[in-house]
N, C-alpha and C positions, 0 to 999 in steps of 0.2 A: 588609272584608265588602262583597260586591257586592249592589246592589239591582236588582230587575227594571226594565226600561225601561218608562216611561210614555209612551203615545202620546195626543196631543190633536189632534183635527181641528177647526180653526176654520172656520166657514162664515158668510159674511155673508148677511143676508136678501136676498130678491129684491126686485123693483120694488114699491113700495107704491102704493096708490091715490093718485092726485094727481100722479104723476110726480116729477121731480127737485125737491126742496125741502131746505132746511136744517131737518130735522125735529127733531133732538135728541130731546127727550122727547115730542114730539107723537105721539100714539098711533094712527097710521093703519095699517090692516091691509094685507096683501098684495093686489095686483091679481091678476087671472087670469094675466097674464103673469108676475108674481112667483112665483105658485105653480108655474107651468110651469118657470121657471128653477130653482127649488129642487129639484123632483123630477128634472129633467134632470141636476142635479149629483150627487145621491146615488143615483138609480136604485133598484135593489133591494139596494144595499149595506147590510150590517147587522153590522159587526164590533164595534160599541160595547157596552161594559158599562154605560154610563150616558150620559144626555144632560143637559147643563146649558144654560140659555138666559137671555138677557135677558127680563124680564117683559113687555116691550112687544109688542103684538100682531103686528107684522111678523116677529117672531122666535118668540115663544112658541106661536102657533097651529100653525106648521109643526112645531116641536119636539114638541108634543103628538100631532100626527098620526103622526110617525115612531115615537114612544114607543108609541102604541096599536097601530099596525100590526105592529110587531116585538116588542112585549112587553118594551121596554127601560125601566128606571126613568128618570124625568125630574124635574128640579127647576129652579126659576128662582132667579136671584140678582140683586138690584137693582144690585150693583156693576158688572154688565156692561151696564148701560144706555149708550146713546150719550151723548156730551157734551151738556150743556145749553147751548143757543145764546142764551138770554135773549130779547132783542127780535127776534132773527132767526128764532125758532121758527116753523116752518111756511111761511116765505117762500121764493119761488123766487129763483134768481139774478137774474133780470130785475127783480124787485121790489126787491131790495137795491141793485142798481146804480142804479135810478131814484131811490132815496133818497140814495145816496152813490156817485158814479161809480167811485171808486177803492177802496171798502171791501174788495172781494174780492181785488183785486190785493195790497193790504197784508196781508190775512189769509193768503193762500196763500204769500206770500214770507216772512212772519214771524208764524206763528200764535201763538207764545208771547206776543208783545207787542201783538197786534191782535185779540183776541177782543172782541166788543161789550161795552159796559158792562152789567153785570147778568148776564153769562153765567158759566158755570163756567170757571175758568182751566185751561189745559193742565196745570199742575202738580197741581191738585186732581183733575182727571180721571185723570191718570196714577196718582196715589196710590191712588184707589179701585179702578181696574181691576186694578192690579198686586197690591193686597191680596187681591182675589178670586182672581187667578191663582195667587198663592203658596199660598193656602189650598187651592185645587183640586189643585195638584200635591202638596202635603203630605198631604192626606187621601185621595187616590186613587192612591197610588203603585202602579205595576204594572198599572194599568187602561188601557183604551182608551176615551177619552171623545170625545163630539161636543159642541163648544161653539158654540151658535148666537147670533150677535150682530151687531154693526154695523161699518161701515167704520172709524170712529174707534177702536173697541175693538180691532179686529184690528190696525190700524196701531200702537197702543200696545204690544200684546203682541209683535208682530213686531219692532218697533224695539228693544224690551227684549232679546229673544233675540239680535238681530243686533248689539247694542251701539251703536245709533245714538243721537245726541242727540235729545231730545224735539222740538227745533226743526225737525228734518228728517223727522219721522214722516209728514207729509202729502205727502212725495215718493213714498211707496209707493202704487202703484195697486192698489185693492181694488174690483173690479167686483161688481155684484150676483151673488149666489150663488157667489162665488169661494171656493175652499177652499185652506187651507194646513195642512200636517201638521207638528207639532212633536214631536220625540222628546226625552225627558228621561231621562238615565241617569247613571252614575258619572262620565262625561266631560263633563257639562254639558248644555246645551240645544242642539239643532240643528234646522235646517229640513230637511225631507225632501221628495223628489218624491212627487207623488200619481200612482200608476200604475193604480189600479182605478176611479177616479171618471170620470164621463163628461165633466165640464167643470170650469171654474174652476181649472185648474192654474196654478201659478206659471210 
């Protein structure tokens, strides 16, 4: 028995107020530039049956705008929040390096073993994101969804689809307002090229 293909478009939020920081659960809204980045990525595109979003402002506010503008159902899911950075929350890279010169080098080379004390572990983060992902795929088979989230969330899902080890997920570059499309069908999950969006293509 064949099942209809499910399409899920992942989009990362745009630039938040305050610029580059290790935000995690810090709830900063989008900057004006961030809003422009998001609208430039989706334009007037509206193929989705449903929008699902992280509840954090930098994702959910844009998701609600698209939902209202196009009349598409929208829901939030806590499992798609960014990874919690503990004592790094809200700090800039310069602030972290001033505290510990090599902390970011250690983190980016081996995030599994170098999250700050008190932060969410990569394994815990992966478990909650993929639990949300599996439920999304199971409950919305045959639909075309837009999932609005974070860089870490997207890296987790993409590395899962590509069969990458969790230790390598931060090797994936996910820029602000970047979009990736995943197709799920009888043959498994596959990454697809984006041909109709304006920006954020792989």
